[in-house]
Each structure stands twice: as C-alpha cells, then as structure tokens.
N, C-alpha and C positions, 0 to 999 in steps of 0.2 A: 504494500500500500504506500502511495506517494503523497507528499504534501503538495497541494495545488500551487502553481506559480513557481515552485522551486524544484520540482521533480526530484525530491530526495526522500528517503525512507522516513516514515513518521517517527519511529523509535529513535533514530539518529537525531532527527530534528528536535524531538522532545528532550532527550538527554542533553543535547548541546544547549538548548534554551535554559534548562534548569541549572546546568553548570555555569552558564553565563550569568544567570540571576544570582547565584551564590557569589561569584566574583564581583558582581555589581554591588551587592550588599557589603562585602568586605571593603571594597573601594570607598563607598560612602561612609562606612564606619571609620575607616582610617582617616579620611579627610576631616570628619567631625571631631575625632579624637585629637588631631593636631591643634585644633582651635581651643579645646577644653583641657589639654594635658596639664596645665598649671594647677587646676583644681583637683587633680587625681589624688594627691597625697592626703588632702584634708576631707574630701567628700567622694570616695571611690564609688559608692553605690549611686549617688546622684549623677556622676559622670556616666556611669553605665546606663542609667535611665535615659539620659540625653542621647547617647549613642543608639540605643534600641529604638527610641522614639523616631529619630531621623532615618535610620535604616528602614524601619517599618513604613514610614511615609514615602520613601523613595522606591521601595520594593513591592509592597502589597498591591498598588495599582497596576504594576506591570504583571505581577503574578495573576491577578484576577481579571485583567483585561489587556493582555498582551498578544503577541503574534501566536503564541501557543493556542489560546482560546479562539483566536480568529480562524484557526483551522478547524477546531472541533465544533465551533458555532459560527459558521460563515455569515449568518444573518446579522451578526454584531458589527461587521465591517463592510464598508462600501467599496473597498478597493483591493481587498485580499491581504494576507499577512506580509507579503513582500514589500508592501507600500507603507508599513508601519501602522500607526494608530488610525482608527476610523475617524470620520469627520467630527463626531462628537463622542468622546470617550466616556460615555455615561458610567460604565462600570468602574473606571479608574477614579472618576470624581466621587462617586458614592463610597468607594473604598477609602479614599482619603478623608472624606467627611466622617465616616464611621470610626476610622482610626483615631482622629482627634477627640471625638466624643468618648471613645473607650479610654484614652489616656486620662481624661479629666474625670469622667463619671464612673468608669468601670474600675480602672486600676488605681485611681486616686493619686497619680503622680503629680498632679497639680490641682489645686482647688479652683472652683469657678471664679472666685475673686482674683486669685493669682493670675488666671488666664484672661482676666479682663472682661468676663462675661457679665457686664453690668452697664448701666446707662452712663453716657458721657458726663463728665463733670460740668456743673453749671457754668455757663459763660464761655466754655472752651470752643464752642462752635463759632463764636465771633472772631476767633483768631484763625482757627483751622479752615473754616468754610471758604473764605476768600482765596486762600492759597490753593486749595484743591480746585476751585472753580477756574482759576487762572491756568493751572496746569492742564486741566481737562480741556479748556479751550485751545491751548497750544497743541495738544494731542489730536484734537478734532481737525485742526487745520493741517497738521502733518499727514494724517490719514487721508484727508480729502485730496491732498496734493500728490500723494504717492500711492501707486498701485501695489507696492510690495509690503506694506505694513501688515496686512492680513490677506490670505488667499481669498479669492472670490467664493462666497458661500451664500446659501439661502438664509432666509429670516430665522428659521429655527436654530441653525448653527450659530448665527451671529448673536441671537438672544442668549444661547448657552455661553458663548465667549464673554458676553457682557456681565454674566451673573455667576456662573459656577466657579471659575478660577478665583475670583475675589473671595467668595465664601470659603472654599476649601483651603486655599493657601493662607489666608489671614487667620482662620480658625486654628491652623497649625502653627505657623511661624510667629505670629504676634499674639497667639492665644495659648495653646497647649505647650508648645516648646518654650516660649518666653516664661510661662508660668513655672515650668520645671526648672529652668535655669535661674529663676529669681530666688530659689532656695540655695543656690550656690554662689551667684555673683550679685553683690549689692549694687544698688543704683547710685553710683558715685561719679558718673561721667556726665558733664554738662552737654545739653543738646537743645540749642535754640529756645531758651526759655523754660526748659524742663530738664529732667535728668533721666538717664538711662544707665544700663550696666554693660559690662563686657558680654553678658549673655545676649543683650540686644544687638550688639555688634556681630556676634557670632551668628545670630539669627539672620541678619542681613547677608552675611557671607554665604551661609548655607542656602538661603533663598536664591541668591545669584547662581550658585553652583547647581541648584535644582533646575534652573532654566537653561544653563549652557552645557551641562553634562548630558550626553546622549547615550541611550542604551544600545541602539543597533550596532555600533562598532564593537561593543563588548561581545554581543552575540556573534557577529561576523568573525571576530578573533577566535572564539572558542570553537566555532564550527569549522573554520579553516584549519585550525590546529589539528583536528581529528580527520579532516577531509580536505587535504591540501589541493586536490585537483577538482573539487566540486564547485568552487567559487572563483571568480576572476582573480588573478594574482594581485595581491596587494601586500605591501610590506608592513611589518609590525610597526615601523615608525609612522607610516601613514595612518594606520588604524588608531594608534595612540593619539596622533595629532587631531584626527576627527573626533575622537572621544571628548577632548577638552575644547573643541571649537564649535561655536554655534552653527546651525545649518544655514543661516544667512545673517548678514549684518556684521560679522566679525567683532572687532574690538568695540564698535559702537553699541552692539547689543549687550556686551558685557558691561559697559559703562551705564547703559540705560537701566539695567536691572539693579546695579549697585545704587544708582540715584533713586530709583523707584522704591527699593527696599528701605533706604534711609528715610525717604519721605513718609512711607507708611509706618515706620517705627516711630517717627516724630509724632504722627497723628495718634498712634496708640498711647504713647507716653504723655502727650500733651492733654489728651482727653481722659486718660485712664480707662479707656474702653476699647476692647477688641472689635466691638460692633461698629465703632466709628471707623476703624481701619478697614473693615469689611465694606462699609458703605463707600469709602473713598476709593478703594480698589475697584469696586464694581462701577463707580462713576467714571473712572479713568478708562477702564476697558470698554464701557459703553460709548465713550467719546470716540475711541478708535473704531469701534464697530459702526457707529452712525456715520462717521466720516467716510468709511469704506462704502457704505450703502448709497450715500448721497452723491458720491463723486461721478 
C-alpha cells in the first residue's frame, strides 16, 4: 500500500513521520531549555514544566493534524499530504487550544490569574487601544498593497486566519506559558510603562521560533536518511538551512514576529489580561485578512 502523492510505503512513511516528530520535539525542547537554563538550579521542576508545555504546543498539533493524518483522513486536507497543512488546520488549532486549557485547568501548572484570564485593568485601554489601532491600520495598508502577505483564500479561510491564531497563540504564549514562567522569573524588566520578566522575553523568542521553524524539512531529513534514493537529492546543510528559515519573507518575517510578539507582550503586561492580547492579535490578523480581500 502506497501513500498518495509520494508513492512510498505507508509503514515507511508513518515511521519516518513519527521519528521526525520525536526529533522535532527534542529540537524544540533544546531551544526552550537554552533560554531557561539559568533557572534550572533553583527551580528544576518549573523549568521542566516550561519545556513540556512548549514541546506539547509545538508537537501535538502536528501529531493530531499533520501529513500522517492527511493520508488516513484525506477529507481533512484540500491538497494532499505532500503540500503540507490544509487551508484551515482546524485540528491543529483545536489541539493547541485544548493544550493551553489543560495546562491551566487540568494540570494546574498555572492559575487562571497567573495566565491573565481576567478582565483588563481599568483605564488600560486608553493607552493600548490607540497603539493597536495605528498598527492595525498600517497592516491593512500593507496587505492591501501587497499580494504576498496572505495567499488568496475564500471568506471562511480568511475568517479563520483573523480569529483562530490570535486565540490559540495568545492563550498559550501570553497566557499559559507566561503564567508558568511567572513562578520562576519575577517581573523586574521595564517595558514601556509597565514591567515584564525574563519569562516574557522568552515567550516572545519562542513565539518567533514557533513561526519561523518549519516541520517539513525535519520530516524530509528523517525520510531521506532511511530512503536516500526516494526523494530528490538535497544536502543536510540545505535541509538545516530551510528548517530555520521562513518559507517567505526571510529576515523581514523574523523581525516582524519579534516586533509582533513584543507588542502583544506589552499589551498583556500593560492591561494585565491575556484576553486583551487575544483581542489585539485577532484585530491585527483581521486587518491583514481584510486588506487581502479588498485589494
């Protein structure tokens, strides 16, 4: 039995995928540990919780809605497993949302208050609101002027882009993860009229890595390792380079997510609410989607 689009045995494909997923989890865990290593001697269990939380966030969506399931359940993908994720990765988004809720309400690694699941502080919107509106306007103009901001999609897909990433990502990075790290890193760093912690900085860095790291090169590496003649020849150096390089935009995309992550961290700390960061993120994504539709 062969995998469609790849003409390779299902068992080989499945084993390569699971091996790549394990390697992907180890890579994400190592990068996260490098940022948190200083806290290891005084809070080893908390650092382990941070690592597991990030690895789960990066790995579970791929496991539950990746190319492996695109073969077993082809209705979930519009283009087949060789093309990567479907137009709207509903399974991945739901997995990410449930993972954050499990960290907070199931495992209790962060309390809802530490995760910022509360109303914004009184008066904070008067400061945060105008800044987000200006940034949203700039993103709308950019999306309207450039056809490469988002691929052409229908209204359901654009609606998903405008809402799901903001909810899932903020609930994790500025919610559950920041709440877990608040038990390890005190808020001692100044940030434009408020204070944050090294944990907040780590969250921004991991948020950026979560957008520029790509899983397909990891899978290609593991499959090519065991089947050197089944895929087009590609050097290990090229695979590693594509792993750490965005699919489009290059260094500009890296800078964009660093700035975006910092802005959303500021919203979270200035308002004291993860929901404010969710709303800001959704508004910014909606501006991109609307500009793409109207152009």
